[in-house]
C-alpha positions as CSV (number, residue, x, y, z in Angstrom):
1,M,-34.1,17.4,17.6
2,A,-31.1,16.7,15.6
3,L,-28.6,19.2,14.5
4,L,-27.1,19.1,11.1
5,T,-24.2,21.1,10.6
6,K,-22.2,21.8,7.7
7,S,-19.6,19.1,8.4
8,K,-22.4,16.8,8.8
9,Y,-24.1,17.8,5.4
10,L,-20.7,17.0,3.9
11,I,-20.2,13.7,5.6
12,G,-24.0,13.0,4.6
13,L,-23.4,13.7,1.0
14,K,-20.2,11.1,1.1
15,C,-21.6,8.3,3.1
16,P,-25.1,7.4,5.0
17,K,-23.6,5.2,7.1
18,L,-20.7,7.5,8.3
19,L,-23.3,10.1,8.8
20,W,-25.8,7.8,11.1
21,I,-22.5,6.6,13.2
22,T,-21.1,10.2,13.4
23,M,-24.7,11.4,15.1
24,N,-25.7,8.5,17.0
25,A,-22.5,6.3,17.5
26,K,-19.4,8.6,17.8
27,E,-17.3,5.8,19.5
28,Q,-16.9,4.0,16.8
29,L,-15.3,6.8,15.0
30,P,-11.3,6.7,15.5
31,Q,-9.4,9.2,17.7
32,I,-8.2,12.1,15.9
33,D,-4.0,11.9,16.0
34,Q,-2.0,14.5,17.1
35,A,-0.6,15.2,13.0
36,T,-4.6,15.8,12.1
37,E,-5.1,18.0,15.1
38,Y,-2.0,20.0,14.0
39,K,-3.7,20.1,10.5
40,F,-7.0,21.8,11.9
41,K,-4.9,24.1,13.5
42,V,-3.0,25.2,10.4
43,G,-6.5,25.3,8.7
44,T,-7.5,27.7,11.4
45,L,-4.1,29.9,10.9
46,I,-4.9,30.0,7.1
47,G,-8.6,31.2,7.7
48,E,-7.6,33.7,10.2
49,L,-4.8,35.0,7.7
50,A,-7.6,35.3,5.1
51,T,-9.6,37.8,7.1
52,E,-6.7,40.6,6.4
53,W,-8.2,41.0,3.1
54,F,-11.1,42.5,4.7
55,A,-10.7,45.6,6.6
56,D,-13.0,46.8,9.8
57,G,-14.3,43.0,10.1
58,V,-15.6,42.0,13.3
59,N,-14.8,38.3,15.0
60,V,-17.8,36.6,16.3
61,P,-16.7,34.6,19.4
62,T,-17.2,30.7,18.4
63,N,-16.4,29.7,22.1
64,D,-20.1,29.8,23.1
65,F,-22.6,28.2,20.8
66,I,-25.6,30.4,21.7
67,G,-23.8,33.3,22.3
68,N,-22.3,33.0,18.7
69,L,-26.0,32.9,17.5
70,D,-27.2,36.0,19.3
71,I,-24.1,38.2,18.6
72,T,-24.2,37.5,15.1
73,Q,-28.0,38.7,15.1
74,E,-27.0,41.8,16.8
75,L,-24.2,42.5,14.3
76,L,-26.2,41.7,11.3
77,I,-28.6,44.9,11.9
78,K,-24.9,47.0,12.0
79,R,-24.2,45.8,8.4
80,K,-20.3,45.0,9.5
81,I,-18.3,42.4,7.9
82,L,-18.4,39.5,10.2
83,F,-15.9,36.7,10.8
84,E,-17.4,33.2,12.1
85,A,-21.1,34.3,12.1
86,G,-23.4,31.3,13.0
87,F,-26.7,30.8,11.7
88,K,-29.6,28.0,12.9
89,S,-32.9,27.4,11.2
90,K,-35.6,25.1,12.4
91,L,-37.3,22.9,9.7
92,Q,-39.6,20.1,9.8
93,K,-37.4,17.0,10.5
94,G,-34.5,19.0,12.5
95,D,-32.2,21.9,12.8
96,V,-29.7,23.0,10.3
97,Y,-26.7,25.0,11.4
98,S,-23.6,26.7,9.5
99,R,-21.1,29.4,10.5
100,V,-19.7,31.3,7.6
101,D,-16.1,32.4,7.4
102,I,-16.6,36.0,6.1
103,L,-19.9,37.3,5.4
104,V,-19.9,40.8,3.7
105,P,-22.8,43.3,3.5
106,V,-23.7,44.7,-0.2
107,E,-26.1,46.6,-1.6
108,N,-29.7,46.3,-1.4
109,N,-29.5,44.8,2.1
110,M,-27.7,41.8,0.7
111,W,-24.7,39.6,1.6
112,D,-21.8,38.0,0.1
113,I,-20.5,34.6,1.5
114,V,-16.7,33.9,1.5
115,E,-15.4,30.5,2.1
116,V,-12.1,30.2,3.2
117,K,-10.0,26.6,1.8
118,S,-6.5,25.9,2.2
119,G,-6.8,24.1,-1.3
120,T,-5.4,25.6,-4.7
121,S,-8.6,25.3,-6.5
122,V,-12.2,25.2,-6.3
123,K,-13.3,21.5,-5.8
124,D,-16.7,19.9,-6.2
125,E,-17.0,19.5,-2.5
126,N,-16.5,23.4,-1.8
127,I,-19.4,23.9,-3.9
128,D,-21.4,21.5,-1.4
129,D,-20.0,23.5,1.4
130,V,-21.3,26.8,0.3
131,S,-24.4,25.4,-0.9
132,F,-25.5,24.4,2.6
133,Q,-24.2,27.8,4.0
134,R,-26.2,29.8,1.6
135,F,-29.4,27.2,2.4
136,C,-28.8,28.0,5.9
137,L,-28.4,31.8,5.5
138,E,-31.5,31.9,3.5
139,E,-33.6,29.9,5.8
140,S,-32.9,32.5,8.4
141,G,-34.0,35.4,6.4
142,L,-30.8,36.7,4.7
143,K,-30.6,37.6,1.2
144,I,-27.5,36.5,-0.6
145,R,-26.0,38.0,-3.5
146,N,-23.0,36.1,-4.8
147,C,-20.7,33.4,-2.9
148,F,-16.8,33.3,-3.3
149,L,-14.3,30.7,-2.4
150,M,-11.0,32.2,-1.1
151,H,-7.9,29.8,-1.9
152,I,-4.4,29.6,-2.3
153,N,-2.9,31.1,-5.1
154,N,-0.3,28.6,-6.1
155,Q,1.6,30.7,-8.2
156,Y,2.4,33.1,-5.2
157,V,6.4,33.9,-4.3
158,K,7.1,35.0,-0.9
159,D,9.1,38.1,-0.5
160,G,9.3,39.6,2.7
161,K,6.1,39.4,4.7
162,N,3.1,37.6,3.0
163,D,0.9,39.7,1.0
164,V,-2.6,38.3,1.5
165,K,-4.2,39.9,-1.4
166,E,-1.5,38.1,-3.6
167,L,-1.4,34.8,-1.3
168,F,-4.9,34.1,-1.7
169,V,-7.5,34.0,-4.8
170,L,-11.0,35.0,-4.9
171,S,-13.1,32.8,-7.2
172,D,-16.7,33.7,-7.6
173,I,-18.8,30.5,-7.6
174,T,-22.2,31.9,-7.2
175,E,-23.4,30.2,-10.6
176,H,-22.1,26.8,-9.5
177,V,-23.8,27.2,-6.1
178,S,-26.8,28.2,-7.7
179,E,-27.0,25.1,-9.5
180,R,-26.2,23.1,-6.6
181,I,-28.6,24.3,-4.3
182,V,-31.9,23.1,-6.4
183,G,-33.1,20.5,-4.4
184,I,-31.0,20.8,-1.3
185,E,-34.0,20.9,1.4
186,D,-35.1,17.5,0.1
187,T,-31.5,16.2,0.3
188,V,-31.5,17.7,3.9
189,D,-34.8,16.0,4.8
190,A,-33.6,13.0,3.4
191,M,-30.6,13.0,5.8
192,F,-32.8,13.6,9.0
193,D,-34.3,10.2,8.0
194,K,-31.2,8.6,8.1
195,I,-29.9,10.5,11.1
196,N,-33.3,9.2,12.9
197,A,-33.1,5.6,12.0
198,Q,-33.2,3.2,14.8
199,E,-30.4,1.1,13.7
200,E,-27.2,1.5,12.0
201,I,-27.6,2.7,8.2
202,Q,-25.9,-0.2,5.8
203,Q,-23.8,0.7,3.0
204,K,-21.9,-1.4,0.6
205,I,-18.4,-0.2,0.1
206,G,-17.6,1.7,-3.3
207,V,-15.5,4.6,-4.7
208,F,-17.0,7.2,-2.2
209,C,-14.8,5.6,0.6
210,N,-11.7,7.1,-0.9
211,K,-12.8,10.3,-2.4
212,P,-12.7,13.2,-1.8
213,Y,-10.8,11.7,1.1
214,D,-10.3,8.4,2.8
215,C,-13.4,7.9,5.0
216,Q,-12.7,7.4,9.1
217,L,-14.7,4.2,8.9
218,K,-12.8,2.5,5.9
219,N,-10.9,0.0,8.1
220,K,-13.9,-1.1,9.9
221,C,-16.3,-1.3,6.5
222,W,-13.5,-3.1,4.4
223,N,-12.5,-5.2,7.2
224,F,-14.5,-8.1,5.7
225,L,-12.4,-8.5,2.7
226,P,-9.5,-11.3,2.3
227,T,-6.1,-10.7,2.0
228,E,-4.9,-10.3,-1.6
229,N,-8.1,-9.1,-2.8
230,V,-9.0,-7.5,-5.7
231,F,-8.4,-3.9,-4.3
232,D,-4.9,-4.9,-3.9
233,L,-4.6,-5.2,-8.0
234,Y,-2.0,-3.0,-9.0
235,R,-3.6,0.3,-10.3
236,G,-7.0,-1.6,-10.3
237,G,-9.0,1.4,-9.9
238,K,-12.3,0.9,-11.8
239,K,-11.8,-2.7,-12.5
240,S,-11.3,-3.7,-8.9
241,F,-15.1,-2.4,-8.2
242,E,-16.2,-4.1,-11.3
243,L,-14.8,-7.4,-9.8
244,F,-16.1,-6.5,-6.5
245,D,-19.8,-5.8,-7.9
246,N,-19.5,-9.1,-9.8
247,E,-19.1,-10.6,-6.2
248,I,-15.2,-11.6,-6.8
249,L,-13.3,-10.7,-3.6
250,K,-10.0,-12.6,-4.3
251,I,-7.4,-12.1,-6.7
252,S,-6.7,-15.9,-7.3
253,D,-10.7,-16.2,-8.2
254,I,-10.3,-13.5,-11.2
255,P,-12.2,-15.2,-14.0
256,T,-9.3,-16.1,-17.1
257,D,-11.2,-13.9,-19.4
258,T,-10.9,-10.8,-17.6
259,K,-8.7,-8.6,-19.0
260,L,-5.5,-7.5,-17.0
261,T,-2.3,-5.9,-17.2
262,A,0.8,-7.8,-17.6
263,I,1.8,-6.6,-13.8
264,Q,-1.8,-7.7,-12.7
265,K,-1.2,-11.0,-14.3
266,I,1.8,-11.4,-12.1
267,Q,-0.4,-10.9,-9.0
268,K,-3.0,-13.1,-9.8
269,D,-0.6,-16.0,-10.9
270,C,1.5,-15.3,-7.5
271,S,-2.2,-15.4,-5.5
272,L,-3.1,-18.5,-7.5
273,N,0.2,-20.4,-7.1
274,E,1.1,-19.0,-3.6
275,N,4.5,-18.1,-5.3
276,I,7.1,-15.3,-5.7
277,H,7.8,-13.8,-8.7
278,I,11.4,-13.3,-9.6
279,N,13.0,-11.9,-13.1
280,E,16.3,-12.8,-12.3
281,E,17.5,-11.3,-15.6
282,K,16.2,-7.7,-15.0
283,I,17.2,-7.8,-11.4
284,N,21.1,-8.9,-11.8
285,K,21.0,-6.2,-14.6
286,F,20.0,-3.4,-12.1
287,L,22.8,-5.0,-9.3
288,D,25.4,-5.3,-12.0
289,E,25.1,-1.8,-13.2
290,L,25.6,-0.5,-9.5
291,N,29.0,1.4,-9.0
292,Y,30.4,1.7,-5.5
293,P,30.9,3.4,-3.3
294,L,27.1,3.6,-2.8
295,Y,25.2,6.6,-1.1
296,F,21.9,5.6,0.0
297,L,19.6,8.8,0.3
298,D,16.3,9.8,1.8
299,F,14.9,13.2,2.5
300,E,12.0,14.3,4.6
301,T,10.1,17.6,3.3
302,I,7.3,19.8,4.6
303,N,5.2,21.7,2.3
304,P,3.2,24.3,4.2
305,A,0.3,26.2,2.9
306,I,1.4,29.7,3.8
307,P,5.2,30.2,2.5
308,K,7.5,30.3,5.7
309,F,10.8,31.7,3.6
310,D,11.4,34.3,0.9
311,G,11.6,32.6,-2.8
312,M,9.1,29.8,-1.5
313,K,5.7,29.0,-3.1
314,P,2.8,27.7,-1.5
315,Y,2.9,23.8,-0.8
316,Q,6.3,23.8,-1.9
317,R,8.6,21.0,-0.5
318,I,11.5,22.1,1.9
319,P,13.7,19.3,3.0
320,F,14.3,19.6,6.6
321,Q,16.1,16.2,6.9
322,F,18.1,13.6,5.1
323,S,19.4,10.2,6.1
324,L,22.9,9.0,4.0
325,H,24.5,5.6,4.5
326,I,28.0,5.3,2.7
327,Q,28.7,1.6,1.6
328,E,32.4,1.7,0.1
329,D,32.0,-1.7,-1.3
330,K,29.8,-4.8,-1.0
331,D,31.2,-6.0,2.3
332,S,32.2,-3.0,4.4
333,E,30.0,-1.6,7.1
334,P,27.9,1.3,5.8
335,K,28.7,4.7,7.7
336,H,25.8,7.1,8.6
337,I,25.3,10.5,8.0
338,P,21.9,12.4,9.5
339,Y,21.0,15.8,9.2
340,L,17.7,17.2,10.9
341,A,17.1,21.1,11.2
342,D,17.0,22.2,14.5
343,N,15.3,25.6,14.2
344,T,13.2,27.7,12.1
345,D,15.5,29.4,9.9
346,D,15.2,28.2,6.3
347,P,16.8,24.6,6.5
348,R,17.8,24.5,2.7
349,P,20.9,26.3,2.7
350,T,22.5,23.7,5.3
351,F,20.8,20.8,3.7
352,M,22.4,21.5,0.5
353,K,25.9,22.2,1.9
354,L,26.2,19.1,3.8
355,L,24.8,17.2,0.9
356,K,27.5,18.8,-1.4
357,E,30.1,17.7,1.6
358,S,29.1,13.9,1.9
359,L,27.9,12.8,-1.3
360,G,31.3,12.6,-3.1
361,E,32.4,13.0,-6.5
362,Q,31.6,9.0,-7.9
363,G,29.8,6.1,-7.1
364,D,26.0,5.7,-7.4
365,I,23.3,7.4,-5.3
366,I,20.7,4.9,-4.5
367,V,17.0,6.5,-3.6
368,Y,13.5,4.7,-3.3
369,N,11.3,6.6,-5.9
370,A,13.8,9.2,-7.8
371,S,11.1,11.7,-9.1
372,C,10.7,13.0,-5.4
373,E,14.6,13.3,-4.5
374,K,15.1,15.0,-8.0
375,G,12.3,17.3,-7.8
376,V,13.5,18.6,-4.2
377,F,17.0,19.0,-5.6
378,K,15.7,21.2,-8.7
379,E,13.9,23.3,-6.4
380,C,16.3,24.0,-3.7
381,C,18.7,25.0,-6.8
382,E,16.1,27.3,-7.8
383,V,16.4,29.1,-4.7
384,L,20.1,28.3,-4.2
385,P,21.6,28.7,-8.0
386,E,25.6,28.0,-6.5
387,Y,24.4,24.5,-6.5
388,K,22.8,24.1,-9.8
389,E,25.7,23.2,-12.0
390,W,27.1,20.7,-8.8
391,Y,23.5,19.2,-9.0
392,E,23.0,18.7,-12.8
393,E,26.3,17.3,-13.6
394,N,27.7,15.5,-10.7
395,I,24.1,14.3,-9.1
396,I,21.5,13.7,-11.6
397,P,24.0,11.0,-13.6
398,R,24.5,9.4,-10.5
399,V,21.2,8.5,-9.3
400,K,19.7,4.9,-9.4
401,D,16.1,4.4,-8.6
402,L,15.6,1.2,-6.3
403,L,12.0,1.6,-6.9
404,E,12.1,0.6,-10.6
405,P,12.6,-3.2,-10.1
406,F,9.8,-3.4,-7.8
407,R,7.1,-0.9,-9.7
408,K,7.9,-3.0,-12.6
409,F,7.3,-6.1,-10.8
410,D,10.8,-7.6,-11.6
411,Y,10.2,-8.9,-7.9
412,Y,7.0,-9.3,-6.6
413,N,5.7,-11.2,-3.3
414,P,1.8,-11.5,-2.6
415,N,2.9,-10.1,0.7
416,Q,3.3,-6.8,-0.6
417,N,-0.7,-6.6,-1.5
418,G,0.1,-4.9,-4.7
419,S,2.3,-2.3,-3.5
420,A,5.6,-1.2,-4.6
421,S,6.8,1.0,-1.7
422,I,9.4,0.3,0.4
423,K,7.1,0.1,3.5
424,A,5.4,-2.9,1.6
425,V,8.8,-4.3,-0.1
426,L,11.2,-4.3,3.1
427,P,8.9,-6.9,5.2
428,A,8.3,-8.9,2.1
429,L,12.1,-9.5,1.9
430,S,13.1,-9.4,5.3
431,D,11.9,-9.8,9.1
432,L,12.3,-6.0,9.1
433,S,9.2,-3.3,9.0
434,Y,7.8,0.0,10.1
435,D,5.3,-1.2,12.4
436,N,5.7,0.1,16.0
437,M,7.8,3.1,15.2
438,A,6.6,6.3,16.4
439,I,6.9,7.8,13.0
440,S,6.1,5.6,10.4
441,D,5.7,7.1,7.1
442,G,6.7,10.3,5.3
443,M,3.5,12.3,6.0
444,G,3.6,11.7,9.8
445,A,7.1,12.8,9.6
446,S,6.3,16.1,7.6
447,N,3.5,16.8,10.2
448,E,5.5,16.4,13.2
449,F,8.5,18.1,12.2
450,E,6.2,21.3,11.4
451,R,4.1,20.9,14.3
452,V,7.1,20.8,17.5
453,T,9.1,23.1,15.2
454,Y,6.4,25.8,14.4
455,D,4.0,25.1,17.5
456,P,5.1,27.3,20.4
457,N,3.3,25.2,22.8
458,V,5.3,22.0,22.3
459,S,7.2,21.6,25.2
460,K,11.2,20.8,24.9
461,D,10.8,17.2,26.2
462,E,8.1,16.2,23.7
463,N,10.1,18.4,20.9
464,A,13.4,16.0,21.9
465,E,11.0,13.0,21.6
466,V,9.7,13.9,18.2
467,R,13.0,14.7,16.9
468,L,14.7,11.3,18.2
469,A,11.5,9.7,16.2
470,L,12.2,11.5,12.8
471,E,15.9,10.4,13.1
472,E,15.0,6.9,13.6
473,Y,12.2,7.0,11.0
474,C,14.6,8.6,8.2
475,K,17.5,6.1,9.1
476,Q,15.0,3.3,8.5
477,D,14.6,4.3,4.9
478,T,18.3,4.3,4.0
479,Y,19.1,1.3,5.9
480,A,16.0,-0.3,4.2
481,E,17.6,0.3,1.1
482,I,20.7,-1.4,1.8
483,V,19.0,-4.3,3.2
484,I,16.9,-4.7,0.1
485,I,20.0,-4.7,-2.1
486,E,21.4,-7.5,0.2
487,K,18.6,-9.5,-0.2
488,L,18.3,-9.3,-3.8
489,R,21.8,-9.9,-4.4
490,E,20.8,-13.4,-2.0
491,I,17.9,-14.1,-4.2
492,I,19.9,-14.6,-7.3
493,K,23.1,-15.9,-6.2
């Protein structure tokens, strides 16, 4: 008989096809990578830290499925606060199962459910999560009084040892759960029907493929789309799905009476006529206003949920790496200056010191998406105020954003597929790309640095291998900025 767990229930709410494959054809699911595994570990750490809120709680062992259920039943009699208590109930079409992060005994032989999440607010999917837990527990005979979501307080500032009572917020979601649980048994029954279907469930793609998170099967389900499809429209959103629902797949096939933004019109023209859009006047202006020497700069950051250093908030960006290429004039060979934190100490003092020593007093600082670098600079200055005047008076006036010509589509190549990111622009302008790099995006860099730096189980060899990949990735970003400017100069000669 099928077993519907909390995680499978949430999958079923998202997509019946994903539910069927998860239950009947797991081999079709992509393999979980190291970064995702590390995220799971961080989630576990947050859950463990949250238990400190409740004194005298008892951990129910989770390494044995049946043992967890049996021990839970034994401890319920003792009316103790339980961590990871498990419950399984038999329904007509299958069994339902859920573990509860924290189960708290209250008056009148009732219990409170406390679900721990690493987010900073109550989300819709959290209500579904707790609603299923309450359903499972009530089917097991428990009386539930209230339901709570324990989530991160994003206004908390670390000062010494993390204070759990300040780091977490306990939000009462009982009313929302009571509303959501109405009709849940019918929903569960319908899921069992889908799980028990003999053939794979067919499902048309939709907004749910991306919300509340990107589906594991998106690449599989979306691979029928042609290149330059309507989902590549810049900020297409609802319009892209409307076109798709009207069986329009290619940008070039968008009807002439469809209302498009100026940028989307550029995309359609490029796709229809197989050309590259170049606004020479705007690109020329951008290039002519560059002041040498040029400092090509890129940061990498971590933003852990649990603050690691004093003066830090949850999810605050902490820069652990920079790459800096310095080019004295158009014809000179760039000089490269790297930095990568090499221990678990707060990297910000060294990070800011080296940047101040390296960025000189004049010449433009080239970044790709200036809001990111400026935000990190500003946050560092809040903790290290001795750099505030230098940043505001010397750095801000010199920053030039290389993203601007591409975000405004002053240059657009259909090979960018509607994206202005450096990952899309670089291969569109040159024969370089981020393909086949061990680390090829900022999220991967952040996750891997945090994993190898703070996980004591990572070997020295693996640490060294990842650090080399981090250096190569960050260096690629600033070298890409150089190449992009060179290619733009060639284009408008």
